[in-house]
N, C-alpha and C positions, 0 to 999 in steps of 0.2 A: 469376552469382547471388551475392548477399551471404550473410552468415551467417544461418542459419535461426533460431537462438535470439537473442532480443533481451535486454534487461535484465530482462524479466519473462516468460520462457518463449517460446513460439511463438505469434504472433498473426497474424490476417489476416481477410479477409472470408470468412465461412463458406460453404463449397461453391464458392468460387472459388479463393482462395489456400489456405485451410485446408479440405482435402477429407477425406472419409472414408478414402480411400486413404492420404493423408499421415498421418492420425491413427493408422491401423493400423500403418503402417511405423515411425512414431516409437515406438510402444509396444513393438513387437517389438525394435527396436534398443536401447531403454532396458533391457528385460529382459536382453538379452544382455550389454550393457556392464556393468551393475550386477552381474550374476552373475560376470563375469570379474574384476571389481574386488573380489570377495570378499564382496559385500553379502549373499549368500544363504547362505554358510557351510555348504554341504553339506545344507541342509534344503529342503523344498518351500517356495518363496517365496510370500509373500502380498502383495497390493496392495489399498489402499483407493482408491475412486474416487468423487469428488463433483463436483457441477456447480452452476452458477447456473441460473435459470429460462429462459434463452434457448431458443427453439424449436430452434435448431441444436444445442444441447447434447444433445438426445435422440439424434440419429443419430451425433454425434461420440462420445458416451459408449459407444454400441453398438460403434463401431469400436475405441475404446481397449480396451474389455473383451475384444473378440474377439482383438485383437492380443496382449494379455497372456496370456489363457488359451491361445492357440495356441502360445505360447512356454513353456508349462508353469507359469504363475503362477496361483495361486488368487486370485480377485478377490472383494472385498466391495464391493457398491454401497451408497453411503451416501445417495444421493438428493440433494436440494437443501439445501445448507448453505454458510456462508461459507468462503472460502479458508483463513483461519486455523483454521477447524474441521477441515479436512482435514489441515492441518499437525499440529494437536494429536492427532487420532485416529490419524495415522500412528505417532506415538510411543506413544500410549496403548494401542493394540492390538498394539504391537511388530511392525507391518507392515514389510516390507522396502522398500516403495515406496508413495508416495502420488501421486495424480494429480487435479488440479483442472481442470475445463473452465470457463473464464470469460475474458472480456476486460475485467474490472474496470469502469472508468467509461466505456469505449467504447460507442458506440451499438449497438443490437441486431443489425444485420447482421454485426458482427464477432464473433469468438470466439477463444479461446486455449487452449493446453494448457500447464500448469505441473506440473513434477515435483518431488516431495519425496523425499529419501533417508531411510534409516532414522533415526529420531529426529525427523523432521519438519523437516529443514533443506533449504534450496535446494541444488540441484546446483551444483558449481563449474564454471567455464568449461571445464576440462579434460575433465570427464565429458560436458558438453553437446557439445563438439566431437567427442568420441569417438562419441557417439550419432549425431550428424549424419553422420559419416564411415561409420558402419556401415550406414546405411539403404540398402536395395536389394540387399544382399549375399545370395548363396545360403546357406541354412542348413539344418541337419538338423532336421526337425520331429518333436516327440514324438508318439507315437501311443498308443492304448489308455488304460491307467490313468495315463499320464504327462502327459496334457493337463491344463490347469488347470481347476478347477471354479469356478462362479460362484454367488454367493449374495447376498441382499439383507439389510441390517441397518440400516434407517433409525433404529432406536431408539438407535443410538450417538450420534445428535445430542443426545439428552438428557444423555449423559455430557459432551459439550462444554459444554452450558449449565451443568451442575453445576460444571465446572472454572472457568468464568467467575465464578460466584458465590463459589466457594471462594477465588479469588485475592484477595478482599478481606480474607482473614485472619479476625480475630475478627468475628463477625456485625455487619454495619453495616446498619441499617435505613434505607431511603430513604423511609420513611413521611413524608408531609407534602410531598414533592416532586412536582410535576406536570411530566411530561416529554412533549414532542411528539417523536416519532421518525419521520423520513423514511427509509423503508426502500428507496427507489429502485426499488420493485417488483422487488427483487433477492433475493439469496441469504439475507439475514437477516430476511426478512419474518415468520418465526416466532420465530427465536432471540432477536432483539433485544427485542421486546415481552415475551417470556417471561422473559428474564434480568432486565429492569428490574422487571417485575411481581412476580417471586419475592422481590425485595428490598423490596417494599412501596411502590414508586413508583406514582403514578397515571399510567397510560400512555395517551397518545393517539397511535395509529399513523396515519400518512398514507402514501399510495403503498405500501400493503402488500397489494396484490392482483395479483400477477404473472400474466400470461396467456401468457407466452412471447414476447410482442412488445413489451411496454411497459417493459422494463427501462431505467433511466436516461432515459426519455423525458420530458423537461421536469421532472425531479425529481432528488432525491438531492444529493450534495455538489457537483455541477456546476451546480445550479440552486437556490441557497440561498434565493432570494426567496420561494418558496412556504412554506418552513419559517418564515421570519421572520414572514410574515403569520399563519401558524397559531399561533405562539407568542403573538402579541398577541391573536388572536381567542379563544384558550382561556385567556388569562391564566396561562400556564405559567411555571414557574421557569427552565426550560432547554429548548432544542431541540437535537436531535442529528440530523445529516445523515450518512448512510452512502452509500457508492457501491455499484455492482452486486454486488460480491463481498464487501463489508463489511470490507475490510482498511484502510480509512481512515475518519476521523471528523472532522467539523467541528462546531462548536457555535454556538448563538445564545443570547444572554442574555435576561433577562426584558423588556428594552426593545426587543428585535428586532435588536440589534447582532451582527454576525458576530464569533465568536471562532475564529481560524484555528489551524492546526497549530502555529505558533510559540508562540502564546499558551498553547495547551493544554500544549505541551512545557514551557514556563516554569512553569506551575502545578504540574505533576507533578514537575519537577526540584526546585523549592524544597520541595515536600512531602517528597520522599525525602531531601533534604539535612537537613531538620529532624529526621528520624527516624534519621539516620546510616546510611541505606541507599543513598545515591548513590555507587556505587563510584568511588573516586579523585576524588570531587567533580567529575565530568566528564560532560558531555552530548555526544552525537554528533549533528551536524546537517549540512546541506549548504551549499554556497556560496550557495544562494538564500535562506537564512534571513535574515530581516529584521535590519538593523543594530540595531534596538531590542531584539531578542532577545539579541544579543551583548552589548550594553551592560547589560541587566538582569542577565544571568548574571554578568558581571564585577562588578557592584555587590553581588552576593550571594556573592562569593568563589568562584564556580564557573567551571570551565574549559569551553570549547566547542571540540571538534575538528570541522573541516568537511571534508566529502567531496564528490565529484562528485554531481550530481543523480541520484537513484535510490535506492530503499530497499535494494537489494541492496548498494550501496556503504556505506550506513549500517550494515547488518548485518555486512559484512566488517570494518569498523573496530571495531564493538562486540565481535565475537568475538575479534579479534586482541588487543584491549587489556583484555578482561574488563569492559567497561562494561555497565551495566544499563539505560540509557535513551538512546534516540535517536529521531530522526524528521525529518519534512519539513514544510514550510509547507503542503503539500497535505493534510495530515491523517494521513499514515502515521506512526504512533507505535509504536515497538517497546519493550515492557517485558519485558526478557530474563528476569526472574525468573519470568515466567508464560507466555511465548510465544516461538516461534522466528521469528515474522514480525509485521508490523503487524496489529493486531486492533482494528477500530473499536468493537465492542461492549465489549471489555475496556477500552479507553481511556475510553469513555463512563462505564462503571461506576466507574472510579477517579476520574474528574473529579467525578461526582455525590457520591461518597463524601467527597471533599475538601470539597465544599460543606456536607455534613451535619456533618462532624467539626469544621469551623471556625465553622459558623453564619453563613458569609458568602455573599452572592449571587455568582453567576458573574462579573458585571461587576466586582465588587470584587476577586475573585481574579485576573481577567485583567489588571487594572491593574498587576500586578507588572512589566509591560513596556509601553512606549509604542511602538506600531507606526508606524514612519516611512513616509511616502508612498513608494511604489515604482512606478516606471514601466518597462514592458518594451516594447521595439520590436523586431519581427522584420524584419531587412533581407534581402530576398530577392534571388536572382540574383547573388550575389557569390562570389568565390573565398575560401571560408572557411579554406582551408589557410594563407593569409597573415595571418590575423587577429592572430596573436601576434608577427609579424615585420615587418610593414609599418612603416617609419619614421614616416611622417606620422600613421598611426593611433596608434602607440605614443606619439608626442608629444602628440596630442590627448587621449588617455586620461589621461596624466600631468597635463596642464593642468587638465582637469575635476576630477580627484581633488584637486589642490592647491586649487582654488577651493572645493570642498565641505569640505575639511579633515576634522576628526574627526566632524563632524555629517552626513556623507554617504558614499556609496560608489559605485564604478563597477565593473561586471562585464561583460565580453564573453565570450559562449559560442558557439562554432561548433556548429551542429546536428550531431548524429550521423548523421542520415539524409537531410537536405535541403541544397541549396546556399544556406544562409542563416546569418546571424550574429545572435544575440540580444544586444541592448544593454539592460542593466538599470542603472538609476540610482536611488539612494535619497537623499533630502534632507529637511531639516526642513519644507519646504513642497512641496505638489504642483506649484506653479508652477516652483520651482527644479529639481525632479526632471524635469519634463517638458521644460523648456528645455535642460537639459544632455543629456538623452537624445536630443532632436531634433538638437542640434548634432553629437553623436557619430554618430548614424545617418547624417547627411549625409556625414561623413568616411568612414564605412565604405562607403557607396554609391559615393563618388567614388574612394577609394583602392583598393578591392578589386573594382572593376568587371571583369566577365569580358570 
């Protein structure tokens, strides 16, 4: 069996891989490991627990709460709210532990468990490994007055909404903006329309009626076409697409064109730089960021640090260097002045605020960068371990990179979980990117054949 924790907590098909028993054992182990690490500092520990609207979240929440309370942890159930809301409220309530039940943009049958340490930060690999190793061990159970108590406080969600609005600093009215927000029938179905409406925007919510089964179902950030149509139909100024747990945000301009995470990051980076608030004039992104983003940041005198794909790696780099802005093309944007993780609603508020402050439409702001055509081909059934060492493949990559020059880029990425290699090529035209990617994919298939 591989490592239980992935790059974003523990995920799996609910009630098959991710069972109530597993959720309970994980929670007990987490309570023990964090207690031994000094997180509880001699007091009765408290945890906050939130979830997205998936039907399986109901029984998984019950299992997590039971596990924590049986280990002597007091539990506050928050109800349905975004993942970044749980992170914020872990810090805001001075809780020792936060738990979010969500599988983000994954389909409804999946679910996941994500832990936050005191302060609302993700657990590091060492703690996750220790939790996994502790599972199933015999332990002394508290009894009587020493068991944890369970309470509900869904009103804390309003504190999270207030925090989102306060992050804009001096009051910024969004009056005059019409925004369509696709809530993905997910965790932000109330918080997103509320936060935008409080600031004066005219809000048109779509896919904001979760029933436990329809989260991410042909909607949200993975199905942007519905938002594009709605923006045109309602003659809106901007569309916002969230995913199931609202930790990512994509946008659509008034003409229905997609504005992806790289473009959003570029808009926010130049805004912070103009205000002298972009620490070290640096943005953290991943190796999958579009070359157009790198070129645009360079043209503005800003530095880009690139990490492996995954918001946890972006966060690690930001924390290590004291950087305030980072993100991914997928729409995870981390604004460290206001959040410890990606927050789609927070990102959307600051993007709309920039529109109001500059008086410029989103399309004009997004034009700060030119998104180069990007082609990605997954080559399956190959020996991914030789992707960086095979001589023929190394030679082919070098040849394609030389052919593209400064106006293109080649990236090979072995999958972390499957026997495949991802071939990504960027070029000035889609035709050039496609032909280069197909040539390289053929070399990968031939040279790395199993």
